[in-house]
HTML snippet that shows the backbone in 3Dmol.js (N, CA, C, O; Angstrom):
<script src="https://3Dmol.org/build/3Dmol-min.js"></script>
<div id="view" style="width:600px;height:400px;position:relative"></div>
<script>
const pdb = `
ATOM      1  N   MET A   1      76.996  88.637  58.436  1.00  0.00           N
ATOM      2  CA  MET A   1      76.626  87.644  57.438  1.00  0.00           C
ATOM      3  C   MET A   1      75.195  87.185  57.742  1.00  0.00           C
ATOM      4  O   MET A   1      74.898  86.794  58.870  1.00  0.00           O
ATOM      5  N   GLU A   2      74.335  87.231  56.768  1.00  0.00           N
ATOM      6  CA  GLU A   2      72.939  86.802  56.919  1.00  0.00           C
ATOM      7  C   GLU A   2      72.748  85.438  56.267  1.00  0.00           C
ATOM      8  O   GLU A   2      73.066  85.250  55.093  1.00  0.00           O
ATOM      9  N   ILE A   3      72.225  84.488  57.040  1.00  0.00           N
ATOM     10  CA  ILE A   3      71.893  83.171  56.497  1.00  0.00           C
ATOM     11  C   ILE A   3      70.503  82.818  56.994  1.00  0.00           C
ATOM     12  O   ILE A   3      70.293  82.622  58.191  1.00  0.00           O
ATOM     13  N   GLY A   4      69.563  82.737  56.077  1.00  0.00           N
ATOM     14  CA  GLY A   4      68.201  82.366  56.451  1.00  0.00           C
ATOM     15  C   GLY A   4      67.576  83.317  57.450  1.00  0.00           C
ATOM     16  O   GLY A   4      66.785  82.895  58.293  1.00  0.00           O
ATOM     17  N   GLY A   5      67.914  84.590  57.371  1.00  0.00           N
ATOM     18  CA  GLY A   5      67.336  85.567  58.280  1.00  0.00           C
ATOM     19  C   GLY A   5      68.069  85.680  59.601  1.00  0.00           C
ATOM     20  O   GLY A   5      67.711  86.518  60.429  1.00  0.00           O
ATOM     21  N   LEU A   6      69.093  84.855  59.823  1.00  0.00           N
ATOM     22  CA  LEU A   6      69.880  84.930  61.055  1.00  0.00           C
ATOM     23  C   LEU A   6      71.135  85.738  60.785  1.00  0.00           C
ATOM     24  O   LEU A   6      71.777  85.578  59.746  1.00  0.00           O
ATOM     25  N   HIS A   7      71.480  86.603  61.722  1.00  0.00           N
ATOM     26  CA  HIS A   7      72.636  87.473  61.552  1.00  0.00           C
ATOM     27  C   HIS A   7      73.816  86.895  62.333  1.00  0.00           C
ATOM     28  O   HIS A   7      73.836  86.947  63.563  1.00  0.00           O
ATOM     29  N   PHE A   8      74.795  86.348  61.619  1.00  0.00           N
ATOM     30  CA  PHE A   8      75.973  85.767  62.254  1.00  0.00           C
ATOM     31  C   PHE A   8      77.077  86.808  62.353  1.00  0.00           C
ATOM     32  O   PHE A   8      77.367  87.508  61.382  1.00  0.00           O
ATOM     33  N   THR A   9      77.692  86.909  63.528  1.00  0.00           N
ATOM     34  CA  THR A   9      78.849  87.775  63.728  1.00  0.00           C
ATOM     35  C   THR A   9      80.031  86.896  64.104  1.00  0.00           C
ATOM     36  O   THR A   9      79.880  85.691  64.307  1.00  0.00           O
ATOM     37  N   TYR A  10      81.204  87.502  64.197  1.00  0.00           N
ATOM     38  CA  TYR A  10      82.377  86.730  64.616  1.00  0.00           C
ATOM     39  C   TYR A  10      82.186  86.175  66.026  1.00  0.00           C
ATOM     40  O   TYR A  10      82.679  85.092  66.341  1.00  0.00           O
ATOM     41  N   GLY A  11      81.470  86.919  66.875  1.00  0.00           N
ATOM     42  CA  GLY A  11      81.211  86.446  68.235  1.00  0.00           C
ATOM     43  C   GLY A  11      80.352  85.192  68.246  1.00  0.00           C
ATOM     44  O   GLY A  11      80.640  84.245  68.978  1.00  0.00           O
ATOM     45  N   ASN A  12      79.291  85.180  67.432  1.00  0.00           N
ATOM     46  CA  ASN A  12      78.428  83.994  67.344  1.00  0.00           C
ATOM     47  C   ASN A  12      79.221  82.788  66.879  1.00  0.00           C
ATOM     48  O   ASN A  12      79.140  81.708  67.464  1.00  0.00           O
ATOM     49  N   VAL A  13      79.990  82.988  65.815  1.00  0.00           N
ATOM     50  CA  VAL A  13      80.757  81.881  65.243  1.00  0.00           C
ATOM     51  C   VAL A  13      81.769  81.371  66.260  1.00  0.00           C
ATOM     52  O   VAL A  13      81.987  80.163  66.356  1.00  0.00           O
ATOM     53  N   ALA A  14      82.391  82.270  67.021  1.00  0.00           N
ATOM     54  CA  ALA A  14      83.359  81.859  68.035  1.00  0.00           C
ATOM     55  C   ALA A  14      82.687  81.029  69.129  1.00  0.00           C
ATOM     56  O   ALA A  14      83.249  80.033  69.584  1.00  0.00           O
ATOM     57  N   ILE A  15      81.495  81.432  69.548  1.00  0.00           N
ATOM     58  CA  ILE A  15      80.783  80.681  70.592  1.00  0.00           C
ATOM     59  C   ILE A  15      80.409  79.290  70.085  1.00  0.00           C
ATOM     60  O   ILE A  15      80.548  78.304  70.809  1.00  0.00           O
ATOM     61  N   PHE A  16      79.928  79.212  68.828  1.00  0.00           N
ATOM     62  CA  PHE A  16      79.598  77.902  68.270  1.00  0.00           C
ATOM     63  C   PHE A  16      80.850  77.040  68.129  1.00  0.00           C
ATOM     64  O   PHE A  16      80.787  75.824  68.313  1.00  0.00           O
ATOM     65  N   ALA A  17      81.984  77.655  67.805  1.00  0.00           N
ATOM     66  CA  ALA A  17      83.244  76.905  67.698  1.00  0.00           C
ATOM     67  C   ALA A  17      83.646  76.346  69.056  1.00  0.00           C
ATOM     68  O   ALA A  17      84.127  75.216  69.141  1.00  0.00           O
ATOM     69  N   VAL A  18      83.455  77.126  70.122  1.00  0.00           N
ATOM     70  CA  VAL A  18      83.745  76.644  71.474  1.00  0.00           C
ATOM     71  C   VAL A  18      82.836  75.461  71.809  1.00  0.00           C
ATOM     72  O   VAL A  18      83.289  74.480  72.399  1.00  0.00           O
ATOM     73  N   ALA A  19      81.558  75.550  71.435  1.00  0.00           N
ATOM     74  CA  ALA A  19      80.625  74.457  71.699  1.00  0.00           C
ATOM     75  C   ALA A  19      81.059  73.187  70.973  1.00  0.00           C
ATOM     76  O   ALA A  19      81.003  72.099  71.546  1.00  0.00           O
ATOM     77  N   VAL A  20      81.487  73.313  69.727  1.00  0.00           N
ATOM     78  CA  VAL A  20      81.947  72.145  68.968  1.00  0.00           C
ATOM     79  C   VAL A  20      83.209  71.572  69.600  1.00  0.00           C
ATOM     80  O   VAL A  20      83.357  70.353  69.688  1.00  0.00           O
ATOM     81  N   PHE A  21      84.117  72.435  70.040  1.00  0.00           N
ATOM     82  CA  PHE A  21      85.345  71.987  70.700  1.00  0.00           C
ATOM     83  C   PHE A  21      85.016  71.218  71.982  1.00  0.00           C
ATOM     84  O   PHE A  21      85.621  70.184  72.266  1.00  0.00           O
ATOM     85  N   LEU A  22      84.055  71.729  72.751  1.00  0.00           N
ATOM     86  CA  LEU A  22      83.656  71.046  73.983  1.00  0.00           C
ATOM     87  C   LEU A  22      82.993  69.703  73.681  1.00  0.00           C
ATOM     88  O   LEU A  22      83.185  68.737  74.419  1.00  0.00           O
ATOM     89  N   LEU A  23      82.214  69.637  72.597  1.00  0.00           N
ATOM     90  CA  LEU A  23      81.601  68.354  72.228  1.00  0.00           C
ATOM     91  C   LEU A  23      82.669  67.339  71.832  1.00  0.00           C
ATOM     92  O   LEU A  23      82.513  66.146  72.093  1.00  0.00           O
ATOM     93  N   ALA A  24      83.749  67.797  71.207  1.00  0.00           N
ATOM     94  CA  ALA A  24      84.865  66.894  70.904  1.00  0.00           C
ATOM     95  C   ALA A  24      85.488  66.381  72.198  1.00  0.00           C
ATOM     96  O   ALA A  24      85.919  65.230  72.273  1.00  0.00           O
ATOM     97  N   GLY A  25      85.534  67.232  73.209  1.00  0.00           N
ATOM     98  CA  GLY A  25      86.027  66.806  74.519  1.00  0.00           C
ATOM     99  C   GLY A  25      85.117  65.768  75.153  1.00  0.00           C
ATOM    100  O   GLY A  25      85.590  64.826  75.789  1.00  0.00           O
ATOM    101  N   VAL A  26      83.801  65.940  74.979  1.00  0.00           N
ATOM    102  CA  VAL A  26      82.848  64.947  75.496  1.00  0.00           C
ATOM    103  C   VAL A  26      83.133  63.586  74.869  1.00  0.00           C
ATOM    104  O   VAL A  26      83.189  62.574  75.568  1.00  0.00           O
ATOM    105  N   TYR A  27      83.312  63.566  73.553  1.00  0.00           N
ATOM    106  CA  TYR A  27      83.600  62.313  72.848  1.00  0.00           C
ATOM    107  C   TYR A  27      84.880  61.676  73.384  1.00  0.00           C
ATOM    108  O   TYR A  27      84.942  60.464  73.590  1.00  0.00           O
ATOM    109  N   SER A  28      85.888  62.496  73.606  1.00  0.00           N
ATOM    110  CA  SER A  28      87.168  61.991  74.114  1.00  0.00           C
ATOM    111  C   SER A  28      86.997  61.390  75.512  1.00  0.00           C
ATOM    112  O   SER A  28      87.515  60.308  75.789  1.00  0.00           O
ATOM    113  N   PHE A  29      86.271  62.088  76.392  1.00  0.00           N
ATOM    114  CA  PHE A  29      86.064  61.579  77.751  1.00  0.00           C
ATOM    115  C   PHE A  29      85.256  60.287  77.740  1.00  0.00           C
ATOM    116  O   PHE A  29      85.548  59.372  78.510  1.00  0.00           O
ATOM    117  N   VAL A  30      84.248  60.199  76.883  1.00  0.00           N
ATOM    118  CA  VAL A  30      83.443  58.980  76.804  1.00  0.00           C
ATOM    119  C   VAL A  30      84.312  57.811  76.346  1.00  0.00           C
ATOM    120  O   VAL A  30      84.193  56.705  76.873  1.00  0.00           O
ATOM    121  N   ARG A  31      85.178  58.048  75.376  1.00  0.00           N
ATOM    122  CA  ARG A  31      86.077  56.981  74.898  1.00  0.00           C
ATOM    123  C   ARG A  31      86.998  56.501  76.011  1.00  0.00           C
ATOM    124  O   ARG A  31      87.352  55.323  76.059  1.00  0.00           O
ATOM    125  N   GLN A  32      87.390  57.405  76.908  1.00  0.00           N
ATOM    126  CA  GLN A  32      88.277  57.033  78.010  1.00  0.00           C
ATOM    127  C   GLN A  32      87.511  56.466  79.200  1.00  0.00           C
ATOM    128  O   GLN A  32      88.122  56.034  80.178  1.00  0.00           O
ATOM    129  N   GLY A  33      86.187  56.462  79.129  1.00  0.00           N
ATOM    130  CA  GLY A  33      85.377  55.922  80.213  1.00  0.00           C
ATOM    131  C   GLY A  33      85.131  56.904  81.335  1.00  0.00           C
ATOM    132  O   GLY A  33      84.696  56.498  82.412  1.00  0.00           O
ATOM    133  N   LEU A  34      85.394  58.193  81.123  1.00  0.00           N
ATOM    134  CA  LEU A  34      85.194  59.211  82.156  1.00  0.00           C
ATOM    135  C   LEU A  34      83.817  59.840  81.974  1.00  0.00           C
ATOM    136  O   LEU A  34      83.692  60.947  81.451  1.00  0.00           O
ATOM    137  N   LYS A  35      82.787  59.122  82.411  1.00  0.00           N
ATOM    138  CA  LYS A  35      81.423  59.553  82.135  1.00  0.00           C
ATOM    139  C   LYS A  35      81.021  60.812  82.899  1.00  0.00           C
ATOM    140  O   LYS A  35      80.289  61.644  82.363  1.00  0.00           O
ATOM    141  N   ILE A  36      81.481  60.967  84.136  1.00  0.00           N
ATOM    142  CA  ILE A  36      81.135  62.160  84.919  1.00  0.00           C
ATOM    143  C   ILE A  36      81.765  63.399  84.280  1.00  0.00           C
ATOM    144  O   ILE A  36      81.106  64.428  84.136  1.00  0.00           O
ATOM    145  N   ALA A  37      83.033  63.299  83.898  1.00  0.00           N
ATOM    146  CA  ALA A  37      83.710  64.425  83.237  1.00  0.00           C
ATOM    147  C   ALA A  37      83.018  64.740  81.913  1.00  0.00           C
ATOM    148  O   ALA A  37      82.852  65.909  81.564  1.00  0.00           O
ATOM    149  N   ALA A  38      82.614  63.711  81.176  1.00  0.00           N
ATOM    150  CA  ALA A  38      81.923  63.920  79.902  1.00  0.00           C
ATOM    151  C   ALA A  38      80.607  64.653  80.124  1.00  0.00           C
ATOM    152  O   ALA A  38      80.244  65.532  79.341  1.00  0.00           O
ATOM    153  N   LEU A  39      79.896  64.297  81.180  1.00  0.00           N
ATOM    154  CA  LEU A  39      78.622  64.961  81.481  1.00  0.00           C
ATOM    155  C   LEU A  39      78.841  66.437  81.801  1.00  0.00           C
ATOM    156  O   LEU A  39      78.088  67.293  81.336  1.00  0.00           O
ATOM    157  N   ILE A  40      79.871  66.736  82.592  1.00  0.00           N
ATOM    158  CA  ILE A  40      80.170  68.129  82.944  1.00  0.00           C
ATOM    159  C   ILE A  40      80.514  68.933  81.702  1.00  0.00           C
ATOM    160  O   ILE A  40      80.013  70.043  81.520  1.00  0.00           O
ATOM    161  N   VAL A  41      81.369  68.380  80.842  1.00  0.00           N
ATOM    162  CA  VAL A  41      81.768  69.092  79.631  1.00  0.00           C
ATOM    163  C   VAL A  41      80.578  69.229  78.681  1.00  0.00           C
ATOM    164  O   VAL A  41      80.461  70.240  77.988  1.00  0.00           O
ATOM    165  N   PHE A  42      79.690  68.228  78.637  1.00  0.00           N
ATOM    166  CA  PHE A  42      78.493  68.320  77.797  1.00  0.00           C
ATOM    167  C   PHE A  42      77.595  69.463  78.258  1.00  0.00           C
ATOM    168  O   PHE A  42      77.043  70.191  77.433  1.00  0.00           O
ATOM    169  N   VAL A  43      77.446  69.625  79.570  1.00  0.00           N
ATOM    170  CA  VAL A  43      76.638  70.728  80.099  1.00  0.00           C
ATOM    171  C   VAL A  43      77.252  72.066  79.700  1.00  0.00           C
ATOM    172  O   VAL A  43      76.535  72.989  79.314  1.00  0.00           O
ATOM    173  N   LEU A  44      78.588  72.174  79.791  1.00  0.00           N
ATOM    174  CA  LEU A  44      79.254  73.408  79.370  1.00  0.00           C
ATOM    175  C   LEU A  44      79.045  73.669  77.885  1.00  0.00           C
ATOM    176  O   LEU A  44      78.832  74.812  77.480  1.00  0.00           O
ATOM    177  N   ALA A  45      79.103  72.615  77.070  1.00  0.00           N
ATOM    178  CA  ALA A  45      78.876  72.768  75.631  1.00  0.00           C
ATOM    179  C   ALA A  45      77.449  73.226  75.370  1.00  0.00           C
ATOM    180  O   ALA A  45      77.220  74.074  74.507  1.00  0.00           O
ATOM    181  N   ALA A  46      76.489  72.675  76.104  1.00  0.00           N
ATOM    182  CA  ALA A  46      75.091  73.069  75.930  1.00  0.00           C
ATOM    183  C   ALA A  46      74.892  74.535  76.308  1.00  0.00           C
ATOM    184  O   ALA A  46      74.140  75.251  75.645  1.00  0.00           O
ATOM    185  N   ILE A  47      75.562  74.984  77.370  1.00  0.00           N
ATOM    186  CA  ILE A  47      75.463  76.389  77.774  1.00  0.00           C
ATOM    187  C   ILE A  47      76.065  77.293  76.699  1.00  0.00           C
ATOM    188  O   ILE A  47      75.491  78.330  76.365  1.00  0.00           O
ATOM    189  N   ALA A  48      77.223  76.901  76.155  1.00  0.00           N
ATOM    190  CA  ALA A  48      77.865  77.700  75.104  1.00  0.00           C
ATOM    191  C   ALA A  48      76.984  77.763  73.866  1.00  0.00           C
ATOM    192  O   ALA A  48      76.832  78.828  73.268  1.00  0.00           O
ATOM    193  N   PHE A  49      76.399  76.630  73.473  1.00  0.00           N
ATOM    194  CA  PHE A  49      75.532  76.596  72.293  1.00  0.00           C
ATOM    195  C   PHE A  49      74.297  77.460  72.511  1.00  0.00           C
ATOM    196  O   PHE A  49      73.890  78.209  71.623  1.00  0.00           O
ATOM    197  N   THR A  50      73.704  77.352  73.695  1.00  0.00           N
ATOM    198  CA  THR A  50      72.522  78.159  74.018  1.00  0.00           C
ATOM    199  C   THR A  50      72.856  79.641  73.988  1.00  0.00           C
ATOM    200  O   THR A  50      72.072  80.450  73.493  1.00  0.00           O
ATOM    201  N   GLY A  51      74.020  79.995  74.516  1.00  0.00           N
ATOM    202  CA  GLY A  51      74.451  81.399  74.472  1.00  0.00           C
ATOM    203  C   GLY A  51      74.598  81.888  73.046  1.00  0.00           C
ATOM    204  O   GLY A  51      74.216  83.016  72.735  1.00  0.00           O
ATOM    205  N   GLY A  52      75.146  81.056  72.178  1.00  0.00           N
ATOM    206  CA  GLY A  52      75.299  81.429  70.779  1.00  0.00           C
ATOM    207  C   GLY A  52      73.959  81.612  70.089  1.00  0.00           C
ATOM    208  O   GLY A  52      73.788  82.530  69.287  1.00  0.00           O
ATOM    209  N   VAL A  53      73.012  80.741  70.398  1.00  0.00           N
ATOM    210  CA  VAL A  53      71.681  80.852  69.797  1.00  0.00           C
ATOM    211  C   VAL A  53      70.965  82.100  70.302  1.00  0.00           C
ATOM    212  O   VAL A  53      70.320  82.800  69.521  1.00  0.00           O
ATOM    213  N   MET A  54      71.071  82.385  71.594  1.00  0.00           N
ATOM    214  CA  MET A  54      70.383  83.536  72.152  1.00  0.00           C
ATOM    215  C   MET A  54      70.984  84.848  71.638  1.00  0.00           C
ATOM    216  O   MET A  54      70.301  85.872  71.612  1.00  0.00           O
ATOM    217  N   TRP A  55      72.258  84.821  71.231  1.00  0.00           N
ATOM    218  CA  TRP A  55      72.931  86.015  70.757  1.00  0.00           C
ATOM    219  C   TRP A  55      72.548  86.332  69.313  1.00  0.00           C
ATOM    220  O   TRP A  55      72.796  87.443  68.846  1.00  0.00           O
ATOM    221  N   LEU A  56      71.947  85.379  68.596  1.00  0.00           N
ATOM    222  CA  LEU A  56      71.608  85.604  67.187  1.00  0.00           C
ATOM    223  C   LEU A  56      70.568  86.694  67.032  1.00  0.00           C
ATOM    224  O   LEU A  56      70.169  87.011  65.912  1.00  0.00           O
TER     225      LEU A  56
END
`;
const viewer = $3Dmol.createViewer("view");
viewer.addModel(pdb, "pdb");
viewer.setStyle({}, {cartoon: {color: "spectrum"}});
viewer.zoomTo();
viewer.render();
</script>
């Protein structure tokens, strides 16, 4: 699928979905007051998002 010159595959979409899922986890941890866990999960989400962007 081409959008704006970027070629999306099922792999790209799956990686972005994982990043969104991890960001939802960050929100959940912040609501519970677990800031260290939220930071760790945020870093994992950033790595997943970066991987998805680099794969484009």
